[in-house]
N, C-alpha and C positions, 0 to 999 in steps of 0.2 A: 784613613785615606787609602783607597785601593783602586786599582784599575781592573775592570771586568766588563766583558762584552762592549769594549770600545768606550767606556765611560770612566772618567777619573773624578771621584767626588772628594772635595776638600772641605772638611768640617772644622778644622782646628782654628780657633780665633787668632787673628793677626798673622796668619800664614802668608808667606810671600812666594809666589810662583815665578820662576824665571827660566829662560832658555839656556841650556848648557849642553854643548856637544850632541845636538839632535835628540835631546831628552828634556823632559819637564822636571826641573828640580824644585822641591818644596822645602823652604826653610821656615823654621819657627825660632824667633829670637836669635837669628843669625846662625842657627845650627841646622844642618841638613837632616831632614826627616824622611825624605822619599825621593827617589829618582826613577822616572818611568820613560822608556824610549817612546818617542813620538809616534813611531809606526804602530804602536799598540793602542793608541788613543784615537777615538773618533770625536769625543765630546769631553770638555772639561766643565765641571759644575762646581761653583764656589758658593759656600754659605757664609752669610754674615759679612765680616770685615776683611776677608781675604784680599790680598793685593796681587796684581799681575803686572809683570814688566812689559813695557812697550815692545821689546824685541819678541817676547813670546806671543803677544797679541798679533803682531804682524805675521809671525810664522804660522800660527794657527789659521789665520785668514788665508795665507798663501796656500796652505795645504788643504783647505776646504774643511777645516775642523771647527766646530762650534764652541763658543765660550759662553756659559750661562751663569748668571748671578741670581741667587735666591737670598731672601733675608733669613734671619735665624730660625724662623718658623717654617721655612721651606716655601714661602710665597714667592712667586716669580717677580723678578725686578727688571732684568734686561737679558738680551741675547745678542751676542756679537758674532757675525760670520762674514765670510768673504762673498764674492759674487755668487748669486743663486745659479745652481747648475741643473735645476729641475728640467724635466722634459717638457718643452714648450708645447709640443703637439698633444701630449697627455693633458697638460693644464688647459689647453683650449677645449679639449673634449670634456674635461671636468666642468668647465663653465657652461658648455652647451647642455650637458645632461642635467645640471643643477637647475636649469630653466624648465626642464621637463617635469611637471608635477607628478606624473605617474612614477618616473624613475626615482625622484627624490623621496616620495612616500615609500617606495619599495625598499630603498636602502635604509631609511629611518626605521621602518618596521622591522627589518632584520637586526638592526643595532639594538632596538628595544627588546626584541625577542631574545637576543643573546644575553642582554643584561638581566632580564627577568629569569631566564633559565639558570644562569649561573648563580644568581642570588638565591633562587629556590634550592639549588644544589647545596649551597653553604648551609641553609637552614635545615634541610633534611639530613645532612651529614651531622650537624650539631644535635639534632633530635635523636639520632641513632647512638651518639657517643655519650649523651648525658645520662646520669644515673638518677635523675629526678623526673618523676611522672609529670609534675607541674610544668617543668621546662619543656619536656617532650611534647606535651599537649599544646603549649603556646607556640612552639616552633612549627609543629605540624599544621596547626590551624593557619598560621601565617603562610606557610608553604602552599597550602590548599588555596588560599586566597590569591596568591600569585599565580597559581596554576589556572584559576578561572580568568584572571586578567590576561594570561597568555592566549587563551581561546578568544578573548574579545578583540585583541589587536589584529587578528586576521580579517576583521570586518570593518575596521576604521577606514574612513574615506578622506580624512584630512589630517594634517600635521597637528593641529590644535588638539584634536581628540586623542591622538596618539601621545602627545606630550602630557595630556591630562592623566592618562592611564599610567604612564611612566612615573609621574609625580605621586600618584596615589599609591602605587606599589612600593615606591621608595619610602614613603611614610610607614607603610605596613612593615616593611623590612626592619627599619630602625626602631620601631616600637617594640620589637621583640629581640633586638640585638643584645640586650643585657642578659638574656637567657642563654646566650652563647658563652658568656663569661663564667668561669668557675665560681661557685658560691663563696669560697673563701677569698676571692679577689674582687668581688662586686662592690664592697664598701669603697674601694679606691678607684675602680675602673668601669663600673656599670654606667653607660651613657643614658641620658634622658632624651632620647630621640637624637636627631642630627642637628648640631649647631656648628656654625662656621662664621668666620669674619666678625668677631673672633670665636674660636672654639671655647666652650664654657666648662668642659670637663676634660679629664686626662685622655679618655678614649677618643674623643673628638679631636683633640690636639694631635694624637698619634695618627689617626686616620687622615687628617688634613695634610700632615707631613708626608705620609706615604703617597697620597694622591698627587702631591707636587712632584715626587720622584717619578711616579708612573706617567704623569702628564708630560714631563720632559722626554721620557722614552718614546711616548706615542708621537710627539711632535717630530722627534728625530726620525722615527720610522716613516712617517708621512712624507717628510722631505726626502728621505733616502729613496723612496719609491717614485719620486718625481712629481708628487701631487702638491697642490696649493693648500697649506695648512689653514688658511683663513676661510676657505669656502667649504662649509659643512652641509650636511643634509638634515640631521635631526636638530642640531643647535642653530639658532638663528645667527645670521651674519651681523657682526658688530665690528666697528673699527678697533683694531688691536687685539681681537679675540681669535685664538686659534681654534675655530669651530670644528674643523675636521678632526683635529687631534682630540678634542673633547668627545666627538662622536666615537672615535676608536677606543677611547679610554673607558667608555660606559660598559663595554662587554667584559673588561678585564678588572674592574674595580673589586668585585667580590672575591674572585679567585686569586688575584695577586695581592692586593692591598689589605682587604678585610681579613682574609685568612691569616696573613702574616701578622697583622695586629693582634688577632686572637691568640696566635701561637706565642707571641712575645709576652703577652699578659698572662695567659693561663699557665705558662711554664715558669713564670716568675723571673723572666729575663729582664724585665723593666720593673723598677720599684716606684712607689708613689713619690718618694723623696726626690726622684730624678725629674720631677715636673715642678714648674714654678707658677705661682699666681701673680699675674701682672696687674698693673693699674687698669681699672675698668672692668675687671672680672675675667680677663682672658687667661687661658692656661697655655703654657709653652713648655717645650722640652729643654732640658739642660744640655750643655755641650756633650756630656758623657752619654746621655740618652740618644742624642742625634747620631753620634758615632756608632752606637750599638745598633740602631735601626738601619743605618746605611749599610753596615756590614751584613746584617741579617737579610736586608733587601737584595744585596748582590748574591748572597748564598742562595736565596730563594730563586733567583733568576737562573741559577745553574741547574736547578732540578729539571730532570727530563720528564716530559709528559707526552701522552699520545694525542696528536692533533687529529681531529675527525676527518681531515681531507688528505692526510699523509700516511704513507705505509710504514713510517718509522718514527721513533720518538725524537723530540726536539727540545732544546732548553727552553724553559718558560720565558726567559728573557728575549727570545727571538719571535715570540708569538705576535707581538705588535707589528713587526716588520712583515711577517707572513700575511697578516690580515690587511696591511696597507697594500701589499702586492695583489692580494685577491680583489681588493676594491678597485685597484687600477685596471685589472683585467675586466672587471664588470663595466667600468667606465668606457674602456675601449670597445666593448661589445664582444669580447672573446669568450665570455661566459654569460649565460642567460640572466644571472642575478648574483648579488653579493651574498656570500654565506658567512654568518657570524661564527665566532669561536665559541664552542660549547664544551665546558669542562666535563670530564668523565669521573 
């Protein structure tokens, strides 16, 4: 349990959160484990069976802070928040441009381009770092295929074709993902492609958990920028689906979640025994593994990176908010187009 970049994650089973003297107090078995001043928190994220007092729920709502509930695997369950304070004029503009096929395709194309470039960056970096010629050849071949796909998206004329290219390159990426795992760790962590709902191996369980954390950050960023998280450009609109947050997350999956998963596995920070096989063949993280991943995720967000549009370095955890604001500027017409985040 730590507070970082305005998010408090609570992973301890049976934790009880309550309000005490303008602070969030976290108790486990009636013993205080953590106390964080409310002015340091923007969002509280609870995993599993954590309980929250009514007084704290009301205070978070009054202060405009979100309370998010995820299950033990990190899957979204509920989000509680007070009155929406988004910019109504910006949201009106967002709904207008969403009806413009050319604008929608332009944003979606930028999102997919960002996703593909960042995925290619991860593969090429892995190819440089591996000591195996076979791994290097496989990773470079996949990176070359993604490079060719990048050239194709410049010429797509509709969203279906663009989504087809995105899906094709995602399969290419995950087909070689095991080559990014150290040979001595592959027996336990090499994935067989991408599986979800439920994840069928340890790496996919880890990726799904990290994607849940990233998704929550992207939704918070979209709302902080005043945008409607339900109305996306690449992802189709569905009831209850935060399509715009999903759009924003696509650019960041590889550089934020995938690289962190590989770091945790390749450095031996996660052990095979910290994952459990559930009924039906699903794999899940243990309580200890979830805590380790949350701590590593927050530390990863502290790392400073060079943003292509900024003259100074910024914490990785703020990139989602910067991108949401860039998208808002494009929607207002203040910039000619949306520019995706590209890792260096």
